[in-house]
C-alpha positions, -999 to 999 in steps of 0.1 A, spaced: 112 -382 -152 135 -360 -140 155 -388 -125 158 -406 -162 168 -374 -173 197 -370 -150 209 -406 -156 209 -401 -193 224 -369 -188 250 -385 -166 260 -411 -193 260 -385 -220 287 -361 -197 309 -390 -191 311 -402 -223 317 -366 -235 350 -364 -208 362 -395 -214 359 -397 -255 373 -357 -259 399 -366 -232 411 -395 -254 410 -374 -286 432 -343 -269 457 -368 -254 462 -383 -293 460 -351 -304 491 -342 -281 510 -368 -289 510 -362 -324 517 -325 -317 542 -332 -291 567 -356 -315 598 -343 -321 589 -313 -295 614 -304 -269 586 -289 -243 557 -318 -246 542 -306 -218 532 -276 -227 516 -291 -259 497 -313 -236 483 -285 -214 475 -262 -242 455 -289 -257 436 -301 -230 428 -266 -221 411 -262 -256 392 -299 -250 380 -290 -217 365 -259 -230 346 -278 -256 335 -305 -232 315 -275 -212 301 -259 -242 287 -292 -255 271 -298 -219 260 -263 -218 277 -255 -187 282 -216 -186 310 -205 -166 316 -171 -151 351 -155 -150 361 -134 -129 397 -116 -119 412 -134 -148 433 -102 -148 447 -109 -116 467 -138 -131 504 -128 -139 512 -134 -175 548 -142 -174 551 -152 -140 552 -187 -126 523 -187 -99 510 -210 -70 471 -212 -75 455 -218 -40 420 -231 -48 386 -243 -28 381 -279 -38 339 -288 -43 338 -314 -69 356 -339 -95 348 -311 -118 371 -286 -100 400 -304 -124 383 -302 -157 373 -261 -146 412 -257 -137 423 -270 -175 401 -252 -196 399 -217 -174 432 -210 -159 450 -195 -191 483 -207 -180 498 -238 -180 504 -255 -149 510 -287 -126 484 -307 -105 493 -324 -74 480 -362 -77 477 -389 -56 507 -416 -67 485 -444 -70 467 -425 -102 501 -425 -119 498 -461 -121 468 -465 -139 477 -473 -176 473 -446 -200 458 -423 -177 494 -428 -156 513 -422 -190 492 -392 -196 495 -377 -166 531 -378 -164 534 -366 -201 514 -339 -188 538 -327 -159 517 -333 -135 530 -342 -97 526 -375 -82 528 -378 -41 523 -404 -12 496 -382 9 501 -412 41 538 -400 40 539 -365 50 577 -357 51 582 -378 13 552 -359 2 568 -325 13 603 -333 0 586 -343 -35 565 -312 -37 600 -286 -31 621 -303 -57 589 -304 -80 582 -268 -75 618 -260 -84 616 -278 -115 585 -262 -128 606 -227 -114 629 -238 -146 602 -244 -168 581 -212 -158 552 -232 -150 525 -225 -125 511 -250 -99 475 -257 -86 470 -266 -52 438 -277 -30 446 -269 3 417 -289 20 433 -321 9 396 -334 -2 362 -321 -19 340 -308 4 308 -325 15 284 -294 16 301 -267 -8 314 -249 25 352 -241 26 372 -266 46 403 -257 67 432 -258 55 463 -278 57 493 -263 72 521 -276 49 508 -256 19 524 -224 34 561 -243 38 556 -246 2 550 -213 -4 574 -199 19 600 -219 8 593 -219 -31 595 -177 -28 564 -178 -53 535 -152 -54 500 -170 -48 470 -164 -69 441 -172 -49 416 -191 -67 376 -197 -57 354 -224 -75 316 -217 -70 291 -244 -86 310 -275 -91 292 -291 -63 258 -283 -73 264 -300 -108 284 -328 -94 283 -333 -60 306 -358 -40 282 -383 -24 260 -387 -59 265 -407 -89 243 -386 -110 249 -352 -123 225 -327 -117 218 -308 -155 194 -280 -137 224 -269 -118 245 -257 -150 261 -226 -139 298 -221 -126 319 -194 -116 357 -194 -110 372 -162 -96 407 -151 -95 422 -126 -67 450 -105 -67 484 -123 -61 499 -126 -28 534 -122 -17 551 -134 21 582 -132 37 599 -166 23 628 -159 51 603 -168 79 590 -205 82 582 -206 123 554 -220 132 535 -188 142 542 -174 108 533 -204 86 497 -202 103 494 -166 96 502 -178 61 476 -203 59 449 -183 76 452 -156 53 452 -181 18 419 -195 34 407 -161 41 413 -149 8 393 -175 -10 366 -172 12 361 -133 1 360 -150 -33 335 -174 -28 312 -148 -10 315 -125 -39 
């Protein structure tokens, strides 16, 4: 009986997410007509509709440390990655405008690709590290001019078991080259509601926590191997600590 309930709830969840995403996209298109900062409009509307999605699904989200997010400063959010739901969670509960880094193939999908571009998200070719690195540096410079933050999942993929994986060292170079402060972020419980290897959601697991740590600063004059390893380990330790609180 529970399996049948899971199937119905999963169908309902996807229909809700997709329908509200379509509605939010058309709303943003209309409201951004004759507006210079279209990205801000798209981000704000998406945040509003994402929050509605979680409420209609009955998902209870606990937010910790939101006071640690600088109000008038573009930062880089560094988070663990447990589930596909992490994207919607970030959109709903990070109270500032930001861009994601996504595979360039997503930008070739009709409608979705146009939405990603309009929202200011960043396409990269993950199979070409040097090209991806150069693209990110250019994108961060553009985001700085717009006073827009960036959200990065340094594990590079979703965790199989919810445990924090290793961080890719390239993220430290991006941070040091950009000169931005970093806000550690941890999402707990999203993999229980929407596991990586399952097509069905788990309606019995509808509690999620998102935590923000205090901003971190690093010495941008150093990009040597030893220091980048230190930065990468420091970031992972901070996210791990947030997961355990």
